DSSP file (Angstrom, degrees, kcal/mol; ACC not computed):
  #  RESIDUE AA STRUCTURE BP1 BP2  ACC     N-H-->O    O-->H-N    N-H-->O    O-->H-N    TCO  KAPPA ALPHA  PHI   PSI    X-CA   Y-CA   Z-CA
    1    1 A F              0   0    0      0, 0.0    10,-0.1     0, 0.0     9,-0.1   0.000 360.0 360.0 360.0 -14.1   14.0   14.9    7.4
    2    2 A A        -     0   0    0      1,-0.1     8,-0.2     8,-0.1    10,-0.2  -0.339 360.0-150.1 -66.6 150.0   13.8   11.2    7.0
    3    3 A E        +     0   0    0      1,-0.1     3,-0.1     6,-0.1    -1,-0.1  -0.706  25.5 165.3-123.1  77.6   11.2    9.3    9.2
    4    4 A P  S    S+     0   0    0      0, 0.0     2,-0.5     0, 0.0    -1,-0.1   0.743  71.2  43.8 -67.2 -24.1   12.8    5.9    9.8
    5    5 A D    >   -     0   0    0      3,-0.3     3,-1.8     1,-0.1     5,-0.0  -0.895  62.5-168.8-125.7 101.2   10.4    5.0   12.7
    6    6 A S  T 3  S+     0   0    0     -2,-0.5    -1,-0.1     1,-0.3    -3,-0.0   0.712  88.5  62.1 -65.4 -18.1    6.7    5.9   12.0
    7    7 A G  T 3  S+     0   0    0      1,-0.3    -1,-0.3     2,-0.0    -2,-0.0   0.666 115.2  31.0 -75.8 -18.8    6.0    5.2   15.7
    8    8 A K  S <  S-     0   0    0     -3,-1.8    -3,-0.3    -5,-0.0    -1,-0.3  -0.614  85.4-166.2-138.4  74.0    8.3    7.9   16.8
    9    9 A P        -     0   0    0      0, 0.0    -6,-0.1     0, 0.0    -3,-0.1  -0.309  17.0-151.9 -65.0 144.6    8.2   10.6   14.1
   10   10 A R        -     0   0    0     -8,-0.2    -7,-0.1    -9,-0.1    -8,-0.1   0.822  17.0-160.0 -82.4 -34.8   10.9   13.3   14.2
   11   11 A N        -     0   0    0      1,-0.2     2,-0.3   -10,-0.1    18,-0.1   0.809  16.8-179.6  57.6  35.1    8.6   15.9   12.4
   12   12 A T        +     0   0    0    -10,-0.2    -1,-0.2     1,-0.2     3,-0.1  -0.510  11.1 170.5 -64.4 127.1   11.6   18.0   11.3
   13   13 A R        +     0   0    0      1,-0.4    16,-2.5    -2,-0.3     2,-0.3   0.690  58.4   7.6-110.7 -28.6   10.3   21.0    9.5
   14   14 A A  E     -A   28   0A   0     14,-0.2     2,-0.4     2,-0.0    -1,-0.4  -0.986  47.3-168.9-157.5 142.6   13.3   23.2    9.0
   15   15 A V  E     +A   27   0A   0     12,-2.3    12,-2.1    -2,-0.3     2,-0.4  -0.983  13.1 178.1-132.3 123.7   17.0   23.3    9.5
   16   16 A V  E     -A   26   0A   0     -2,-0.4     2,-0.5    10,-0.2    10,-0.2  -0.993  11.7-158.6-127.1 130.0   18.9   26.6    9.1
   17   17 A I  E     -A   25   0A   0      8,-3.1     7,-2.7    -2,-0.4     8,-1.2  -0.934   6.7-168.5-112.3 124.0   22.6   26.8    9.7
   18   18 A V  E     +A   23   0A   0     -2,-0.5     2,-0.4     5,-0.2     5,-0.2  -0.929   6.2 179.5-112.3 130.0   24.1   30.2   10.5
   19   19 A Y  E >  S-A   22   0A   0      3,-2.8     3,-1.5    -2,-0.5    -2,-0.0  -0.991  70.7 -11.7-134.4 126.9   27.9   30.7   10.4
   20   20 A K  T 3  S-     0   0    0     -2,-0.4    -1,-0.1     1,-0.3     3,-0.1   0.879 130.3 -52.2  51.1  42.5   29.6   34.1   11.2
   21   21 A G  T 3  S+     0   0    0      1,-0.2     2,-0.4    -3,-0.0    -1,-0.3   0.547 119.0 101.0  79.6   6.6   26.2   35.8   11.1
   22   22 A R  E <  S-A   19   0A   0     -3,-1.5    -3,-2.8     0, 0.0     2,-0.5  -0.970  76.2-115.8-128.7 142.0   25.2   34.5    7.7
   23   23 A I  E     +A   18   0A   0     -2,-0.4    -5,-0.2    -5,-0.2     3,-0.1  -0.607  35.4 171.4 -70.0 120.9   22.9   31.7    6.6
   24   24 A I  E     +     0   0A   0     -7,-2.7     2,-0.3    -2,-0.5    -1,-0.2   0.588  64.4  11.6-107.5 -15.2   25.1   29.1    4.9
   25   25 A A  E     +A   17   0A   0     -8,-1.2    -8,-3.1     2,-0.0    -1,-0.4  -0.966  59.1 170.5-159.7 144.3   22.5   26.3    4.5
   26   26 A E  E     +A   16   0A   0     -2,-0.3     2,-0.3   -10,-0.2   -10,-0.2  -0.974   2.8 178.6-154.9 145.2   18.8   25.8    4.9
   27   27 A Q  E     -A   15   0A   0    -12,-2.1   -12,-2.3    -2,-0.3     2,-0.4  -0.993   9.4-159.4-146.2 147.3   16.3   23.1    4.1
   28   28 A Y  E     -A   14   0A   0     -2,-0.3   -14,-0.2   -14,-0.2     3,-0.1  -0.957  20.8-116.5-130.3 145.0   12.6   22.8    4.6
   29   29 A A    >   -     0   0    0    -16,-2.5     3,-2.0    -2,-0.4   -16,-0.1  -0.321  57.3 -71.2 -69.9 161.6   10.2   19.8    4.8
   30   30 A D  T 3  S+     0   0    0      1,-0.3    -1,-0.2    -2,-0.0     3,-0.1  -0.303 124.3  23.2 -53.6 134.1    7.5   19.5    2.1
   31   31 A G  T 3  S+     0   0    0      1,-0.3     2,-0.3    -3,-0.1    -1,-0.3   0.429 108.3  92.3  86.6  -0.3    4.9   22.2    2.7
   32   32 A F    <   +     0   0    0     -3,-2.0    -1,-0.3   -19,-0.1     2,-0.2  -0.925  42.9 164.9-126.3 151.4    7.2   24.5    4.6
   33   33 A D    >   -     0   0    0     -2,-0.3     3,-1.8    -3,-0.1    -4,-0.1  -0.832  57.8 -74.4-147.4-172.5    9.4   27.5    3.7
   34   34 A R  T 3  S+     0   0    0      1,-0.3   -20,-0.0    -2,-0.2    -2,-0.0   0.631 128.9  52.5 -67.9 -11.1   11.2   30.3    5.3
   35   35 A F  T 3  S+     0   0    0      2,-0.1    -1,-0.3     0, 0.0     2,-0.2   0.474  82.3 114.0 -99.2  -4.3    7.9   32.1    5.8
   36   36 A S    <   -     0   0    0     -3,-1.8     2,-0.2     1,-0.1    -4,-0.1  -0.444  64.0-129.5 -72.7 137.9    6.1   29.3    7.5
   37   37 A G        -     0   0    0     -2,-0.2     2,-0.3     3,-0.0    -1,-0.1  -0.594  25.9-171.2 -82.8 148.9    5.1   29.8   11.2
   38   38 A H        -     0   0    0     -2,-0.2     2,-0.2   137,-0.1     3,-0.0  -0.988  31.6-106.6-137.3 145.4    6.0   27.1   13.8
   39   39 A L        -     0   0    0     -2,-0.3     4,-0.1     1,-0.1     0, 0.0  -0.559  29.3-150.4 -65.1 135.7    5.1   26.6   17.4
   40   40 A S    >   +     0   0    0     -2,-0.2     3,-2.9     1,-0.2     4,-0.3   0.766  30.5 162.5 -86.5 -24.0    8.3   27.5   19.3
   41   41 A N  T >> S+     0   0    0      1,-0.3     3,-1.3     2,-0.2     4,-0.5  -0.155  77.0   8.6  42.4-117.9    7.8   25.2   22.3
   42   42 A S  H 3> S+     0   0    0      1,-0.3     4,-1.0     2,-0.2     3,-0.4   0.689 121.8  69.6 -70.5 -18.4   11.2   24.9   23.9
   43   43 A M  H <> S+     0   0    0     -3,-2.9     4,-2.1     1,-0.2     3,-0.3   0.851  91.4  61.4 -65.5 -30.1   12.8   27.6   21.8
   44   44 A A  H <> S+     0   0    0     -3,-1.3     4,-2.8    -4,-0.3    -1,-0.2   0.846  97.1  59.1 -62.8 -32.4   10.5   30.0   23.7
   45   45 A K  H  X S+     0   0    0     -4,-0.5     4,-2.2    -3,-0.4    -1,-0.2   0.893 106.4  47.7 -62.6 -38.1   12.5   28.9   26.8
   46   46 A T  H  X S+     0   0    0     -4,-1.0     4,-2.3    -3,-0.3    -2,-0.2   0.922 111.9  48.7 -68.7 -44.5   15.7   30.1   25.1
   47   47 A F  H  X S+     0   0    0     -4,-2.1     4,-2.5     1,-0.2    -2,-0.2   0.918 111.9  49.5 -59.8 -44.5   14.1   33.4   24.1
   48   48 A T  H  X S+     0   0    0     -4,-2.8     4,-2.2     1,-0.2    -1,-0.2   0.914 111.1  48.4 -63.3 -43.4   12.8   33.9   27.6
   49   49 A S  H  X S+     0   0    0     -4,-2.2     4,-2.5     2,-0.2    -1,-0.2   0.895 110.7  52.0 -62.8 -40.3   16.2   33.2   29.2
   50   50 A A  H  X S+     0   0    0     -4,-2.3     4,-2.1     2,-0.2    -2,-0.2   0.925 109.1  49.9 -63.3 -42.9   17.9   35.6   26.7
   51   51 A L  H  X S+     0   0    0     -4,-2.5     4,-2.2     2,-0.2    -2,-0.2   0.879 109.1  51.3 -64.2 -38.3   15.4   38.3   27.7
   52   52 A I  H  X S+     0   0    0     -4,-2.2     4,-2.6     2,-0.2    -1,-0.2   0.932 108.6  53.2 -61.4 -43.5   16.1   37.7   31.4
   53   53 A G  H  X S+     0   0    0     -4,-2.5     4,-2.9     1,-0.2    -2,-0.2   0.884 107.2  50.6 -56.5 -41.5   19.8   38.0   30.5
   54   54 A I  H  X S+     0   0    0     -4,-2.1     4,-1.9     2,-0.2    -1,-0.2   0.917 110.4  49.1 -62.1 -44.2   19.2   41.4   28.9
   55   55 A L  H  <>S+     0   0    0     -4,-2.2     5,-2.3     2,-0.2     6,-1.0   0.884 112.3  49.2 -64.7 -37.5   17.3   42.6   32.0
   56   56 A V  H ><5S+     0   0    0     -4,-2.6     3,-1.8     4,-0.2    -2,-0.2   0.948 109.7  51.4 -62.8 -47.8   20.2   41.4   34.1
   57   57 A G  H 3<5S+     0   0    0     -4,-2.9    -2,-0.2     1,-0.3    -1,-0.2   0.822 108.0  52.4 -58.9 -33.1   22.6   43.2   31.9
   58   58 A D  T 3<5S-     0   0    0     -4,-1.9    -1,-0.3    -5,-0.1    -2,-0.2   0.475 117.1-114.9 -79.1  -4.7   20.6   46.4   32.2
   59   59 A G  T < 5S+     0   0    0     -3,-1.8    -3,-0.2    -4,-0.3    -2,-0.1   0.582  87.0 115.0  81.0  10.4   20.7   46.1   36.0
   60   60 A V  S   <S+     0   0    0     -5,-2.3     2,-0.3    -6,-0.2    -4,-0.2   0.881  78.6  28.1 -79.1 -37.8   17.0   45.5   36.3
   61   61 A L        -     0   0    0     -6,-1.0     2,-0.4    -9,-0.2    -2,-0.2  -0.826  64.7-149.4-121.8 160.2   17.3   42.0   37.7
   62   62 A D    >   -     0   0    0     -2,-0.3     3,-1.4     4,-0.2    22,-0.4  -0.987   9.2-151.0-129.6 118.9   19.9   40.0   39.7
   63   63 A V  T 3  S+     0   0    0     -2,-0.4    22,-2.7     1,-0.3    23,-0.3   0.769  97.2  51.8 -64.8 -24.9   20.2   36.3   39.0
   64   64 A R  T 3  S+     0   0    0     20,-0.2    -1,-0.3    19,-0.1     2,-0.1   0.581  94.2  91.1 -87.6  -8.3   21.4   35.6   42.5
   65   65 A A  S <  S-     0   0    0     -3,-1.4    19,-1.9     1,-0.1    20,-0.3  -0.388  94.1 -82.2 -81.3 160.6   18.5   37.5   44.2
   66   66 A R  B     -B   83   0B   0     17,-0.2    17,-0.3     1,-0.1    -4,-0.2  -0.344  56.8 -97.0 -57.9 142.2   15.3   35.9   45.2
   67   67 A A        -     0   0    0     15,-3.1     2,-2.0     1,-0.1    -1,-0.1  -0.421  32.0-121.2 -64.4 136.5   12.9   35.6   42.3
   68   68 A P        +     0   0    0      0, 0.0     2,-0.5     0, 0.0    -1,-0.1  -0.506  57.4 147.8 -81.8  76.4   10.4   38.5   42.3
   69   69 A I    >   -     0   0    0     -2,-2.0     3,-1.6     1,-0.1     4,-0.1  -0.952  41.4-153.1-116.0 118.5    7.3   36.3   42.6
   70   70 A R  G >  S+     0   0    0     -2,-0.5     3,-1.4     1,-0.3     4,-0.2   0.834  95.0  60.7 -61.9 -32.2    4.3   37.9   44.5
   71   71 A E  G 3  S+     0   0    0      1,-0.3    -1,-0.3     2,-0.1     3,-0.2   0.727 109.8  43.6 -66.5 -19.3    3.0   34.4   45.5
   72   72 A W  G <  S+     0   0    0     -3,-1.6    -1,-0.3     1,-0.1    -2,-0.2   0.130  78.7 110.7-109.5  17.3    6.3   33.8   47.3
   73   73 A S    <   +     0   0    0     -3,-1.4    -1,-0.1    -5,-0.1    -2,-0.1   0.733  50.8  93.5 -71.9 -20.9    6.7   37.2   49.0
   74   74 A D  S >  S-     0   0    0     -3,-0.2     3,-2.5    -4,-0.2     6,-0.3  -0.623  72.1-145.0 -73.2 118.0    6.0   35.9   52.6
   75   75 A P  T 3  S+     0   0    0      0, 0.0    -1,-0.2     0, 0.0     5,-0.1   0.746  98.9  63.6 -57.2 -23.3    9.5   35.1   54.1
   76   76 A A  T 3  S+     0   0    0      4,-0.1    -3,-0.1     3,-0.0    -2,-0.1   0.683  82.3  92.3 -76.1 -15.1    7.9   32.2   55.9
   77   77 A D  S X  S-     0   0    0     -3,-2.5     3,-2.1     1,-0.2     4,-0.2  -0.689  74.8-144.7 -77.0 121.9    7.1   30.6   52.6
   78   78 A P  G >  S+     0   0    0      0, 0.0     3,-1.3     0, 0.0    -1,-0.2   0.749  97.3  66.3 -61.6 -21.8    9.9   28.2   51.7
   79   79 A R  G >  S+     0   0    0      1,-0.2     3,-1.9     2,-0.2    -7,-0.1   0.716  80.8  78.9 -69.8 -17.9    9.5   29.1   48.1
   80   80 A S  G <  S+     0   0    0     -3,-2.1    -1,-0.2    -6,-0.3   -11,-0.1   0.669  84.7  63.2 -64.5 -13.6   10.6   32.7   48.8
   81   81 A A  G <  S+     0   0    0     -3,-1.3    -1,-0.3    -4,-0.2     2,-0.2   0.568  74.6 114.0 -84.7  -9.9   14.2   31.4   48.9
   82   82 A I    <   -     0   0    0     -3,-1.9   -15,-3.1    -4,-0.1     2,-0.2  -0.448  58.0-147.5 -66.4 127.9   14.1   30.4   45.2
   83   83 A T  B  >  -B   66   0B   0    -17,-0.3     4,-1.8    -2,-0.2   -17,-0.2  -0.534  23.3-114.4 -93.4 162.2   16.4   32.6   43.2
   84   84 A L  H  > S+     0   0    0    -19,-1.9     4,-2.5   -22,-0.4   -20,-0.2   0.891 118.4  55.7 -58.1 -41.5   16.1   33.8   39.6
   85   85 A E  H  > S+     0   0    0    -22,-2.7     4,-2.4   -20,-0.3    -1,-0.2   0.900 104.8  51.4 -59.2 -42.5   19.2   31.6   38.8
   86   86 A Q  H  4>S+     0   0    0    -23,-0.3     5,-3.4     2,-0.2     6,-0.3   0.875 109.6  49.6 -65.2 -35.9   17.5   28.5   40.2
   87   87 A L  H ><5S+     0   0    0     -4,-1.8     3,-1.3     3,-0.2    -2,-0.2   0.937 111.3  50.1 -63.3 -44.9   14.5   29.2   38.0
   88   88 A L  H 3<5S+     0   0    0     -4,-2.5    -2,-0.2     1,-0.3    -1,-0.2   0.868 113.0  45.5 -60.9 -37.1   16.8   29.7   35.0
   89   89 A R  T 3<5S-     0   0    0     -4,-2.4    -1,-0.3    -5,-0.2    -2,-0.2   0.394 113.2-118.2 -88.7   4.7   18.6   26.4   35.7
   90   90 A M  T < 5S+     0   0    0     -3,-1.3    44,-2.6    -4,-0.3    -3,-0.2   0.916  82.6 120.2  58.5  45.0   15.3   24.5   36.3
   91   91 A Q      < +     0   0    0     -5,-3.4    39,-3.6    42,-0.2    40,-0.3  -0.167  23.1 121.4-126.3  35.3   16.4   23.8   39.9
   92   92 A S  S    S-     0   0    0     -6,-0.3    -5,-0.1    37,-0.2    35,-0.1   0.776  70.2-132.9 -72.9 -26.3   13.5   25.6   41.7
   93   93 A G        +     0   0    0     39,-0.4    33,-3.7     1,-0.3    34,-1.4   0.459  53.3 149.5  83.7   1.0   12.4   22.5   43.5
   94   94 A L  B     -C  125   0C   0     31,-0.3     2,-0.8    32,-0.2    -1,-0.3  -0.392  55.1-113.2 -70.8 144.8    8.8   23.1   42.6
   95   95 A E        +     0   0    0     29,-3.3     2,-0.4    -3,-0.1    -1,-0.1  -0.694  54.3 153.6 -79.3 110.8    6.5   20.1   42.2
   96   96 A F        -     0   0    0     -2,-0.8     2,-0.8    27,-0.1    -3,-0.0  -0.977  36.5-146.5-144.0 127.8    5.7   20.1   38.5
   97   97 A E        -     0   0    0     -2,-0.4     2,-1.3     2,-0.1    10,-0.8  -0.830   8.3-167.6 -98.8 107.1    4.7   17.2   36.3
   98   98 A E        +     0   0    0     -2,-0.8     2,-0.4    37,-0.2    37,-0.1  -0.738  34.4 143.5 -92.7  88.1    6.0   17.6   32.8
   99   99 A N        -     0   0    0     -2,-1.3     9,-0.4     3,-0.1     8,-0.3  -0.977  31.7-177.3-136.2 117.2    3.9   14.8   31.2
  100  100 A Y  S    S+     0   0    0     -2,-0.4    -1,-0.1     1,-0.1    -2,-0.0   0.431  81.7  57.0 -94.8   1.7    2.5   15.0   27.7
  101  101 A D  S    S+     0   0    0      3,-0.0     2,-0.4     1,-0.0    -1,-0.1   0.701  88.1  79.5-104.8 -25.2    0.7   11.7   27.8
  102  102 A R    >   -     0   0    0      1,-0.1     3,-1.5     2,-0.0     6,-0.3  -0.740  68.2-146.3 -89.8 130.9   -1.5   12.1   30.9
  103  103 A V  T 3  S+     0   0    0     -2,-0.4    -1,-0.1     1,-0.3    -4,-0.0   0.855  99.5  46.1 -60.1 -37.9   -4.7   14.0   30.4
  104  104 A K  T 3  S+     0   0    0      4,-0.1    -1,-0.3    -3,-0.0    -2,-0.0   0.073  85.3 127.3 -96.4  24.7   -4.5   15.4   34.0
  105  105 A S  S <> S-     0   0    0     -3,-1.5     4,-2.4    -6,-0.2     5,-0.2  -0.269  75.9-106.0 -75.1 166.9   -0.9   16.4   34.0
  106  106 A D  H  > S+     0   0    0     -9,-0.7     4,-2.6     1,-0.2     5,-0.2   0.851 120.2  60.1 -60.2 -35.5    0.3   19.9   34.9
  107  107 A I  H  > S+     0   0    0    -10,-0.8     4,-1.3    -8,-0.3    -1,-0.2   0.953 110.2  40.7 -59.2 -50.5    1.0   20.6   31.2
  108  108 A T  H  > S+     0   0    0     -9,-0.4     4,-0.9    -6,-0.3     3,-0.3   0.937 115.4  50.5 -64.0 -46.3   -2.7   20.0   30.4
  109  109 A M  H  X S+     0   0    0     -4,-2.4     4,-1.7     1,-0.2     3,-0.4   0.839 103.2  59.6 -64.2 -35.1   -4.0   21.7   33.4
  110  110 A M  H  X S+     0   0    0     -4,-2.6     4,-1.2     1,-0.2    -1,-0.2   0.930 106.8  46.9 -58.9 -45.2   -1.9   24.9   32.8
  111  111 A Y  H  < S+     0   0    0     -4,-1.3    -1,-0.2    -3,-0.3    -2,-0.2   0.658 110.9  52.1 -77.2 -13.6   -3.5   25.4   29.4
  112  112 A V  H  < S+     0   0    0     -4,-0.9    -1,-0.2    -3,-0.4    -2,-0.2   0.805 107.5  53.1 -82.0 -32.9   -7.0   24.9   30.8
  113  113 A G  H  < S-     0   0    0     -4,-1.7     2,-0.7    -3,-0.2    -2,-0.2   0.741  90.4-141.0 -82.6 -26.1   -6.6   27.4   33.6
  114  114 A G  S  < S+     0   0    0     -4,-1.2     2,-1.4     1,-0.0     3,-0.2  -0.391  79.5  81.1  99.6 -57.9   -5.4   30.6   31.8
  115  115 A D     >  +     0   0    0     -2,-0.7     4,-2.6     1,-0.2     5,-0.2  -0.656  55.5 177.7 -90.5  87.8   -2.8   32.0   34.1
  116  116 A L  H  > S+     0   0    0     -2,-1.4     4,-1.9     1,-0.2    -1,-0.2   0.893  78.7  42.8 -57.8 -48.3    0.2   29.9   33.2
  117  117 A A  H  > S+     0   0    0     24,-0.3     4,-2.9     2,-0.2    -1,-0.2   0.884 114.1  51.5 -67.6 -38.7    2.7   31.5   35.5
  118  118 A G  H  > S+     0   0    0      2,-0.2     4,-1.3     1,-0.2    -2,-0.2   0.891 108.6  52.1 -65.0 -39.8    0.2   31.7   38.4
  119  119 A F  H  < S+     0   0    0     -4,-2.6     3,-0.3     1,-0.2     4,-0.3   0.945 114.8  41.7 -60.0 -49.4   -0.6   28.0   38.0
  120  120 A A  H >< S+     0   0    0     -4,-1.9     3,-1.5     1,-0.2    -2,-0.2   0.892 111.8  54.3 -66.8 -41.3    3.1   27.1   38.2
  121  121 A A  H 3< S+     0   0    0     -4,-2.9    -1,-0.2     1,-0.3    -2,-0.2   0.741 100.4  62.0 -66.8 -21.4    3.9   29.5   41.0
  122  122 A A  T 3< S+     0   0    0     -4,-1.3    -1,-0.3    -3,-0.3    -2,-0.2   0.584  80.7 110.2 -79.1 -11.1    1.2   28.0   43.1
  123  123 A K    <   -     0   0    0     -3,-1.5     2,-0.1    -4,-0.3   -27,-0.1  -0.363  68.6-125.4 -66.7 142.7    3.0   24.6   43.1
  124  124 A P        -     0   0    0      0, 0.0   -29,-3.3     0, 0.0     2,-0.2  -0.355  30.8 -92.2 -79.4 166.9    4.6   23.5   46.4
  125  125 A L  B     +C   94   0C   0    -31,-0.2   -31,-0.3     1,-0.1     3,-0.1  -0.573  34.5 177.6 -76.6 143.1    8.2   22.6   46.8
  126  126 A E  S    S+     0   0    0    -33,-3.7     2,-0.3     1,-0.4   -32,-0.2   0.392  75.0  18.3-117.9  -6.6    9.1   18.9   46.4
  127  127 A A  S    S-     0   0    0    -34,-1.4    -1,-0.4   -35,-0.1     3,-0.1  -0.977  95.6 -84.5-155.4 158.0   12.8   19.5   46.9
  128  128 A A    >   -     0   0    0     -2,-0.3     3,-1.9     1,-0.1     4,-0.4  -0.440  60.8 -94.7 -65.7 136.1   15.0   22.2   48.4
  129  129 A P  T 3  S+     0   0    0      0, 0.0   -37,-0.2     0, 0.0   -36,-0.1  -0.208 109.3  19.5 -52.0 138.4   15.7   24.9   45.8
  130  130 A G  T 3  S+     0   0    0    -39,-3.6   -38,-0.1     2,-0.3     3,-0.1   0.438 103.9  89.6  83.8   0.2   19.0   24.4   43.9
  131  131 A T  S <  S+     0   0    0     -3,-1.9     2,-0.4   -40,-0.3   -39,-0.1   0.740  83.9  37.6-101.6 -24.3   19.3   20.7   44.8
  132  132 A V        -     0   0    0     -4,-0.4     2,-0.5   -41,-0.2   -39,-0.4  -0.991  66.5-140.5-134.7 134.9   17.5   18.9   41.9
  133  133 A W        +     0   0    0     -2,-0.4     2,-0.3   -42,-0.1   -42,-0.2  -0.803  29.0 168.4 -90.7 133.4   17.3   19.6   38.2
  134  134 A K        -     0   0    0    -44,-2.6   -42,-0.2    -2,-0.5     2,-0.1  -0.933  37.0-121.9-148.5 120.5   13.8   19.0   36.7
  135  135 A Y        +     0   0    0     -2,-0.3     2,-0.3   -37,-0.1   -37,-0.2  -0.410  41.8 175.0 -61.4 130.7   12.7   20.1   33.2
  136  136 A S     >  -     0   0    0     -2,-0.1     4,-1.4     1,-0.1     5,-0.1  -0.876  36.2-172.7-151.7 108.9    9.7   22.4   33.8
  137  137 A T  H  > S+     0   0    0     -2,-0.3     4,-1.8     1,-0.2     5,-0.1   0.818  95.4  63.6 -65.6 -29.7    7.6   24.4   31.3
  138  138 A G  H  > S+     0   0    0      1,-0.2     4,-1.9     2,-0.2    -1,-0.2   0.911  98.9  52.3 -58.5 -44.2    5.9   25.8   34.4
  139  139 A T  H  > S+     0   0    0      1,-0.2     4,-2.2     2,-0.2    -1,-0.2   0.896 108.0  51.6 -61.3 -39.8    9.2   27.3   35.5
  140  140 A S  H  X S+     0   0    0     -4,-1.4     4,-2.2     1,-0.2    -1,-0.2   0.848 106.5  53.8 -66.6 -32.5    9.6   29.0   32.1
  141  141 A N  H  X S+     0   0    0     -4,-1.8     4,-1.9     2,-0.2   -24,-0.3   0.892 107.5  50.7 -67.0 -38.8    6.1   30.4   32.4
  142  142 A I  H  X S+     0   0    0     -4,-1.9     4,-1.9     1,-0.2    -2,-0.2   0.923 110.8  49.2 -62.1 -43.9    7.1   32.0   35.7
  143  143 A L  H  X S+     0   0    0     -4,-2.2     4,-2.4     1,-0.2    -2,-0.2   0.885 106.9  56.2 -64.1 -37.8   10.3   33.4   34.0
  144  144 A G  H  X S+     0   0    0     -4,-2.2     4,-2.5     1,-0.2    -1,-0.2   0.894 106.7  49.2 -62.9 -39.3    8.1   34.8   31.2
  145  145 A R  H  X S+     0   0    0     -4,-1.9     4,-2.8     2,-0.2    -1,-0.2   0.882 108.1  54.1 -66.1 -35.6    6.0   36.7   33.8
  146  146 A I  H  X S+     0   0    0     -4,-1.9     4,-1.1     2,-0.2    -2,-0.2   0.918 109.2  48.6 -63.6 -41.9    9.1   38.1   35.3
  147  147 A V  H >X S+     0   0    0     -4,-2.4     3,-0.7     2,-0.2     4,-0.6   0.953 113.0  47.6 -61.5 -48.7   10.2   39.4   31.9
  148  148 A S  H >< S+     0   0    0     -4,-2.5     3,-0.9     1,-0.2     4,-0.3   0.916 111.3  48.9 -60.2 -43.5    6.8   40.9   31.3
  149  149 A E  H 3< S+     0   0    0     -4,-2.8    -1,-0.2     1,-0.2    -2,-0.2   0.665 118.9  39.3 -73.4 -13.6    6.6   42.6   34.7
  150  150 A N  H << S+     0   0    0     -4,-1.1    -1,-0.2    -3,-0.7    -2,-0.2   0.278 101.2  70.3-118.0  12.3   10.1   44.1   34.4
  151  151 A S  S << S-     0   0    0     -3,-0.9     2,-0.2    -4,-0.6    -2,-0.1   0.325 108.7 -12.8-112.4   8.3   10.2   45.1   30.7
  152  152 A G        -     0   0    0     -4,-0.3    -1,-0.3    -3,-0.1     6,-0.1  -0.790  51.3-120.2 164.8 154.7    7.8   48.0   30.7
  153  153 A A  S    S+     0   0    0     -2,-0.2     2,-0.3    -3,-0.1    -1,-0.1   0.770  96.8  45.0 -80.6 -26.9    5.1   49.9   32.7
  154  154 A T  S  > S-     0   0    0     -3,-0.1     4,-2.5     1,-0.1     5,-0.2  -0.776  86.8-113.8-117.8 160.9    2.4   49.4   30.1
  155  155 A Y  H  > S+     0   0    0     -2,-0.3     4,-3.0     1,-0.2     5,-0.2   0.893 116.8  53.5 -62.5 -39.7    1.3   46.4   28.1
  156  156 A P  H  > S+     0   0    0      0, 0.0     4,-1.9     0, 0.0    -1,-0.2   0.908 110.1  48.4 -62.0 -38.6    2.4   48.0   24.7
  157  157 A E  H  > S+     0   0    0      2,-0.2     4,-1.1     1,-0.2    -2,-0.2   0.924 114.1  46.2 -64.7 -43.5    5.9   48.6   26.2
  158  158 A R  H  X S+     0   0    0     -4,-2.5     4,-0.7     1,-0.2     3,-0.3   0.901 111.4  51.4 -63.9 -40.2    6.0   45.0   27.5
  159  159 A F  H  < S+     0   0    0     -4,-3.0     4,-0.5     1,-0.2    -1,-0.2   0.858 113.9  43.5 -66.5 -34.5    4.8   43.6   24.2
  160  160 A S  H  X S+     0   0    0     -4,-1.9     4,-3.0    -5,-0.2     5,-0.3   0.632  92.9  85.5 -85.9 -12.1    7.4   45.5   22.2
  161  161 A Y  H  X S+     0   0    0     -4,-1.1     4,-3.0    -3,-0.3     5,-0.4   0.930  90.2  45.3 -56.5 -52.8   10.3   44.7   24.5
  162  162 A A  H  X>S+     0   0    0     -4,-0.7     5,-2.3     1,-0.2     4,-2.0   0.900 115.4  48.6 -60.0 -41.4   11.2   41.3   23.1
  163  163 A R  I  4>S+     0   0    0     -4,-0.5     5,-2.9     3,-0.2    -1,-0.2   0.948 117.5  40.0 -62.9 -49.3   11.0   42.7   19.6
  164  164 A R  I  <5S+     0   0    0     -4,-3.0    -2,-0.2     1,-0.2    -1,-0.2   0.913 125.2  33.6 -66.1 -44.8   13.1   45.8   20.3
  165  165 A R  I  <5S+     0   0    0     -4,-3.0    -3,-0.2    -5,-0.3    -1,-0.2   0.720 135.1   8.8 -90.3 -23.8   15.7   44.2   22.6
  166  166 A L  I  X5S+     0   0    0     -4,-2.0     4,-1.1    -5,-0.4    -3,-0.2   0.753 123.1  43.2-122.4 -55.5   16.1   40.7   21.2
  167  167 A F  I  >XS+     0   0    0     -5,-2.3     5,-3.0     1,-0.2     4,-0.5   0.935 113.9  46.4 -69.9 -49.7   14.4   39.9   17.9
  168  168 A E  H >4<S+     0   0    0     -5,-2.9     3,-1.4    -6,-0.3    -1,-0.2   0.918 110.7  52.0 -61.3 -43.8   15.2   43.0   15.9
  169  169 A P  H 345S+     0   0    0      0, 0.0    -1,-0.2     0, 0.0    -2,-0.2   0.816 112.2  48.3 -62.0 -26.7   18.9   43.1   16.8
  170  170 A L  H 3<5S-     0   0    0     -4,-1.1    -2,-0.2    -3,-0.3    -3,-0.1   0.495 118.3-113.4 -89.3  -3.4   19.1   39.5   15.7
  171  171 A G  T <<5 +     0   0    0     -3,-1.4     2,-0.8    -4,-0.5    -3,-0.2   0.711  66.2 148.2  79.3  19.6   17.3   40.2   12.4
  172  172 A M      < +     0   0    0     -5,-3.0    -1,-0.2    -6,-0.2     3,-0.2  -0.796  10.1 161.0 -93.2 108.6   14.3   38.2   13.4
  173  173 A R        +     0   0    0     -2,-0.8     2,-0.3     1,-0.2    -1,-0.2   0.614  67.3  44.1-103.7 -14.9   11.3   39.9   11.8
  174  174 A H              0   0    0      1,-0.1    -1,-0.2    -7,-0.1    -2,-0.0  -0.634 360.0 360.0-131.8  74.1    8.8   37.1   11.8
  175  175 A T              0   0    0     -2,-0.3    -1,-0.1    -3,-0.2  -135,-0.1   0.454 360.0 360.0 -95.7 360.0    8.8   35.4   15.2
């Protein structure tokens, strides 16, 4: 929780240690407690990957199959070869600029446009799928759409899927 470099703050707000299914230690920064909401940022990537894993376990998805992305359905499109596993490993080969300092970066433009997954899925390839690792929030947004489209026929079913299949079994009541 210490901030030794004011130019690069850590901004730690909470640390919770779980051992054998029980909380054994927790600490919160001033102004925060166990009921405080936090932006999940990269934690959402973990939740999304876990939900993909549940869908794979249920036989709904296959990680080695081509990713079910409508924008890439044309076999002549080189992106049609991207597999779900390559998306999960952030090895899609898609051109995506993960830059939080540039106003016109893909991160900024995604949030201006509305359809986060569509914005990322429209990106061209910059490398052959599976050959280069590149951190990409855009890839995670594509995965989120895959979860949504495969977790229920209606929006209420899709909305409750993460709660029913992941959060409730883990005892997470306030995500």
